[in-house]
C-alpha positions as CSV (number, residue, x, y, z in Angstrom):
1,M,0.0,0.0,0.0
2,T,1.2,3.5,-0.8
3,T,1.1,6.5,1.3
4,E,0.0,8.9,-1.4
5,P,-3.7,8.4,-1.1
6,M,-3.5,9.0,2.6
7,Q,-1.7,12.2,2.1
8,E,-4.3,13.3,-0.3
9,A,-6.9,12.4,2.1
10,T,-5.4,14.5,4.8
11,G,-4.8,17.4,2.4
12,E,-1.1,17.7,3.2
13,N,1.3,18.3,0.3
14,P,5.0,17.9,1.2
15,A,6.1,20.0,-1.8
16,V,4.4,23.2,-0.4
17,T,6.1,24.6,2.6
18,P,4.6,27.3,4.8
19,P,5.6,30.8,3.8
20,N,8.8,32.0,5.5
21,P,8.6,35.6,6.7
22,L,12.4,36.1,6.1
23,V,12.1,35.1,2.4
24,A,9.2,37.5,1.9
25,E,11.2,40.3,3.6
26,L,14.2,39.4,1.4
27,E,12.2,39.7,-1.7
28,T,10.7,43.1,-0.6
29,L,14.2,44.4,0.1
30,K,15.5,43.2,-3.2
31,A,12.7,45.0,-5.0
32,E,13.4,48.2,-2.9
33,L,17.1,48.0,-3.7
34,A,16.4,47.6,-7.5
35,Q,14.0,50.7,-7.3
36,L,16.7,52.7,-5.4
37,R,19.3,51.8,-8.0
38,E,17.0,52.9,-10.8
39,E,16.3,56.2,-9.0
40,S,20.0,56.7,-8.4
41,L,20.8,56.2,-12.1
42,R,18.0,58.6,-13.1
43,E,19.3,61.3,-10.7
44,R,22.9,60.8,-12.0
45,A,21.6,61.2,-15.6
46,E,19.7,64.3,-14.6
47,L,22.8,65.8,-12.9
48,D,24.9,65.1,-15.9
49,N,22.3,66.7,-18.2
50,Q,22.2,69.8,-15.9
51,R,26.0,70.0,-16.0
52,K,26.0,69.8,-19.8
53,R,23.2,72.5,-20.0
54,L,25.1,74.8,-17.6
55,A,28.4,74.3,-19.6
56,R,26.5,75.1,-22.8
57,D,24.9,78.2,-21.2
58,I,28.2,79.4,-20.0
59,E,29.8,79.0,-23.4
60,M,26.9,80.9,-25.0
61,A,27.3,83.7,-22.4
62,R,31.0,84.0,-23.2
63,K,30.4,83.9,-26.9
64,F,27.8,86.7,-26.9
65,A,29.0,88.6,-23.8
66,N,30.0,91.6,-26.0
67,E,26.9,91.6,-28.1
68,R,25.3,94.6,-26.5
69,L,28.6,96.6,-26.5
70,L,29.3,95.8,-30.1
71,G,25.7,96.7,-31.1
72,D,26.1,100.0,-29.3
73,L,29.4,100.6,-31.3
74,L,27.7,100.1,-34.7
75,P,26.6,103.8,-34.9
76,V,30.2,104.8,-34.2
77,V,31.4,102.6,-37.1
78,D,28.7,104.1,-39.3
79,S,29.9,107.6,-38.5
80,L,33.5,106.8,-39.2
81,E,32.5,105.2,-42.6
82,A,30.4,108.2,-43.5
83,G,33.3,110.5,-42.7
84,L,35.7,108.5,-44.8
85,A,33.2,108.5,-47.7
86,V,33.2,112.3,-47.9
87,K,35.7,113.4,-50.6
88,A,36.9,117.0,-51.0
89,D,36.1,118.6,-47.7
90,T,37.8,121.0,-45.3
91,A,40.0,120.1,-42.4
92,Q,37.6,121.9,-40.1
93,H,34.7,119.7,-41.2
94,L,36.9,116.6,-40.8
95,R,37.8,117.7,-37.3
96,E,34.1,118.4,-36.4
97,G,33.2,114.9,-37.7
98,M,36.0,113.3,-35.6
99,E,34.9,115.2,-32.5
100,L,31.3,114.0,-32.9
101,T,32.4,110.4,-33.5
102,L,34.7,110.6,-30.4
103,R,31.7,111.9,-28.3
104,Q,29.6,108.9,-29.6
105,L,32.4,106.5,-28.7
106,M,32.9,108.0,-25.3
107,K,29.1,107.8,-24.6
108,V,29.0,104.1,-25.5
109,A,32.1,103.5,-23.4
110,G,30.6,105.4,-20.4
111,D,27.3,103.5,-20.8
112,N,29.3,100.3,-20.5
113,G,31.2,101.3,-17.3
114,L,34.4,102.8,-18.9
115,V,35.6,105.9,-17.2
116,A,38.8,108.0,-18.0
117,V,41.3,108.7,-15.3
118,D,42.8,112.2,-16.1
119,P,44.6,113.3,-13.0
120,A,46.2,116.6,-14.2
121,G,46.8,118.8,-11.1
122,K,45.6,116.2,-8.7
123,P,47.6,114.4,-6.0
124,F,49.5,111.3,-7.2
125,N,47.6,108.1,-6.5
126,P,49.7,105.0,-7.0
127,E,46.6,102.8,-7.3
128,H,45.5,104.7,-10.4
129,H,48.6,106.4,-11.7
130,Q,52.1,105.2,-12.9
131,A,54.8,107.8,-12.4
132,M,57.1,108.2,-15.4
133,G,59.3,110.8,-13.8
134,M,59.6,113.6,-11.3
135,V,60.1,117.3,-12.1
136,D,60.7,120.4,-10.0
137,G,57.3,121.6,-8.7
138,D,57.3,125.1,-10.2
139,G,53.9,126.3,-9.4
140,H,52.6,122.8,-8.4
141,E,52.2,121.3,-5.0
142,P,54.6,118.5,-4.1
143,G,53.4,115.0,-5.0
144,H,50.8,116.3,-7.5
145,V,50.5,115.4,-11.2
146,V,52.2,117.9,-13.4
147,Q,51.8,116.2,-16.8
148,V,49.7,113.4,-18.1
149,Y,51.3,111.4,-20.9
150,Q,48.4,108.9,-21.3
151,K,45.0,108.8,-19.6
152,G,44.2,105.9,-17.4
153,W,40.9,104.0,-17.6
154,L,38.6,102.4,-15.0
155,L,36.1,99.7,-16.0
156,N,33.3,99.5,-13.4
157,D,35.6,101.0,-10.7
158,R,38.4,98.5,-11.5
159,L,41.6,99.8,-13.0
160,L,41.9,98.8,-16.6
161,R,45.0,100.9,-17.4
162,P,46.9,103.3,-15.1
163,A,47.5,106.9,-16.2
164,L,51.1,107.6,-17.1
165,V,52.1,110.8,-15.3
166,T,54.9,113.1,-14.3
167,I,54.7,114.3,-10.7
168,S,56.3,117.3,-8.8
169,K,59.2,116.7,-6.4
170,H,58.9,117.2,-2.7
171,D,61.1,120.1,-1.6
């Protein structure tokens, strides 16, 4: 006689084991780990995309940083070209045209933060001036600028080029 019919009669199946809570928890943790890995990969990809976008934006900003300035300079270029196109004219008219064009250029430069440093008659400032020499201070206070060889320039309050000057000697 076999034992199979008896097992069927009792309803027991030796192949089916009661569920183990540790196995169920392990499966849950495996699924959670897979989900976290997937989220981590998505976040890494998003960070990489943001990094690439930022690099592209920075490159475009560098490439077109001077766009406004150069657009403002176009009328100055137009004035210079118009002046060169004029044929037989007087030196006075040429000078007036150059003065107008210089005023246009200085307005554009000023609108973009460029300021001239012209220290004639002012005290020597080593942060904005470069002394090219010293002379006797006939009629000038000691340590003051007597002559300006070349104007200096500030760009948004930062020295772009120092003024080249001669200063009066201290007695």
